[in-house]
N, C-alpha and C positions, 0 to 999 in steps of 0.2 A: 611512594612506590605502590603500584597496583597489586593487590593480593591475588594470587593465583587461585582459580577454582579447583575443586577436588578432581574434576575430570581432566584438567590440564596437568595436574601432578600424576594422576593415574588414568591415562587415556582408555585403558581396558574397561573402565567402569562406565564409559559413555553409552554403550548400548542399553545397559540396565537403567541408567539415568533417563534415557529417552523414553523407554517403556513406562517408567514411573510417571514422567511428566505427561505423556499422552493419556494415561489412565486418569490422572487427576484433572487434566485439561477438559476432557469430555464428560467426566463425572460432574464437574462443576457446572457445565452447561445443562446437564440433565436436571440439576437440583436448584438452579438459580431462579426459577419461577418465570422465566421469559418464554414467549412463544417464538420459535425460530421458523423462518420461512424455508420450506422444503418442497413445495409443489411446483412442478414444471408444466408449462403449457406450450404446445407448438403453435398456438393461435395468438397472434399479436393483439394486444389491447389497442383500442381505437385512437387514443390521444397521445401524441408525442410531446414530452416535456423537454427533452434535451437529446442531442445527438453529437457525437464527437468521434475522432479517429486518432490513432497514435502509431508512429512508425514501429515496425517490428524489429528492425536491425539498428544497432548502434555500432558504428564503425570507428568509434573513438576510444574503445576500451583498452587497446594495446595488446589484446589477447587474440588467439586464432579465431577466425570467423566460424570455425566448426562449432564453437560454444554458442554463437548466436543462432546458428541453425538448430542446435539442440534446444535452445531456449524456446524457439518458435514451436518446435514439436511439443515441448512440455506445456506451453501456453494453450495449444489446441486441445490437448488432453483435459486440462483443467477447465477450459471454457465450456467444453461439452457438458460438464456437470452443472453449469450455471445458466446456460442459454435458455431463455424462456421462463426463468424463475419468477414466480408471483410472490410479492411481498404484501400481505394483506394488512389492513389497518391494525396498528399495534404490534405487528410482528417485527422481529429483528432479523436483518440480514447478517449472517455470519459467514465469512469467507471459508472457514474450514468445515462448516457444517456439511457442505456438499463436496468440496474439493478433496476432502479426506479420502474419497473413494475413486479419485480420478485415475490412479495407476493400478486399480484392482486387476485388470486384465492385460493391459499393455504397460510395461515398465517405463518409467521416466528415463531420459537420457542425461548425461553429465552436462551440467550448466554452471554458471558462475554464482557464487554466494559470497557474502562478506562475513567473515568469521574471525574473531579476535583481531579486528582491525585490518584485515588484509583479504584480498580476493583469493578464493579457492574454488575448486570444482567439486560438485556432488550431484548425485541423481536428483532431478527435480529443480535444479538451480534455474533462476530467472523468474520465479513465480511473482516476485514483487512488481514486475511490469503489469501483470494482470490486476493485482490488488491496487496499485496506484491508479490505474485506469478506471476501475470500478468506483473507487473513492471519488475521483473527479466527476464521473457521470452522476453519481447519487447525490453529491453535494448540491446539484442543481434541482433536486426534488425536495419535497417537504419531509426531510428525515432529520433525526437527531443523532449526533455522534455518541455511541455507547462506549466504544473502544477503538482507539487509533494510536499507532506508534509511528513516529517519523524515523527515517534513517539517521543514525548517529554520524555517519561519514559519507561523503561522496568521493569515490576514487577517481572518477573521470567525468568529463562534461556530458550532460544529457543531450540527446538530439535537439535541434532547434525546435522551439515550441512557443506558442503565445500564452501558455498557462502561467499563472502567478507562481512566484517562488514559494516553496514550502508545502505544496499540495501533493503529498505522497503518503503512502501507508505501507510500511514494511510488515511482513508476516513471517512467522516461523512456527510450524506445527508443534503444538505442545508448549510454546512460549508466548507467541504474539499473534493476535487475531485482529481482524477488521470487523467491527460490528456497528450497524446503523439501524435505527428504528424508524419505521413508517409512522409519522405522527399526523397523517392526513386521514380523511374518511374514505379514501379511494384505494383500490388495489393498484399497486405499482408493479411494473415488470421490467426485467433486464433482458435485452436482446443483444447478441454478439455475433459477429461474423468476420471472416478473414479474406483478404486478397493476398497477392504475392508480397506486398510491401507493408500493408497496414492492418491493424486491428480496428474494426468499426463497432461502435456500440450505441444503443439507444436506451433511454428510460421512457417507458410508456405508462399511461394511466388509464383506468377504466372510466373515470369521469372527466368531463371538460371543466375548465375554469379553475384548475389548481394554480397556485401562485408559482411564478417562475423566479429564478434567482440568478444573480451574477456573482461570481467569485473573484475577488480582487485582493491585492495586497494593501495593507496599511503601511506602516513603517518597515523598511528593509535596511538592515545595517550589516556591514562586514567588519568583524572585530578580530584583532590580533592579540593573542595571549600566550606568552612564553613561546613564541615562534610558530604557533598554530593559528590558522585562520578559520573563523566561524562565520556562517551566514545565519542571521537572526531575522526572521520574517513574520510579520503579522498576517494572518489569513482571515479575511473578512467576507461575510456573505451579505449581499445587498439585495433587498427586495421588500415589497409592500411598504415602500416609503421610509425604510430605516436600514441601518447598517448594524450588523452584529459581529463582534470579534469572536471567531470560533476558537482560535488558539494562536499561540506564538511558537513557531517552529525554529529549532536551532540545530544545525549540523556542522560538522567540521568539513572543510574544503581541502582536499588533498591533491589538487591540481592548480596550475597557474591561472589566476584570474586575469582578465583583460587589463591592460595598464590604466584604463580610464576609471576603473572601480576604486572608490575611496575606501581605504582600510584604516580603521581607528584602533590605536593601541589602547589596551585596558590593563589594569594592574594585575600582577600575578595572583593576588588573592581574591580577585573578582572572577565571576563566571558569567558567560552568556546565559540569558534567562532560559529556564526549562531545558537545559541540556540533560537528556534522559540518562539515568544511571541503570541501564538495563543490561542483561547479558548480551555480549557482543556477538550475536548470531542473527542472521536474517537470510531468507531465501530470495536474495535480490538479483 
């Protein structure tokens, strides 16, 4: 039986708990010795390393489309704090370092989040779509993962995509961040823009000749344990004549998979690898 957290027993403590977590969250960043990227530039760097787009609307959530419209509104607020960000050699990109100020003047709208294993609505919901996209963009650049957290559950199918399985990055301010370090000798830059249906992004570089990368899956398995189905996917980066296993992602699948997907039963006392034991909260 899962033990209840104190804030589940006494919900009135949650605002105090959030303030405590936020204070510690940002204090740790100030004291950890890393240099965080904070400079924005309206001028694009000359060399494009990678470009991609992602759909803004997911019509398979089973929830009113109002929440998708609200999510897009929230994404635009957050993206404005990151567009043009310069990541200098050795600097670390932190999602929350700049996005923390996104709603300083215009409040977020109610969007979907996953909390305690179920979908709920809160102001600022939907932020994980931006963190997922930024993670996908930056994995194609010479960066090293400092902090990344996968979603523990998927409540509904994602829009059709050619991305490998398991390339996601959930965030929750005060709890979970996305951090990537520039390990090249060139300044990198994030560029973002929107049209009516898609979010577009680029990773640019100051210098030519930086290595390019391809992100692929190694082994992908679907496992059934005590009636729950999990996706376990190896995420591999290919480039410079070699392949590097970045991590193995595991999440629970809470929707019906296509009939052609092979699901392997595992023992009740076995666990899919690296199933994260984190607080069940994300701004997805």
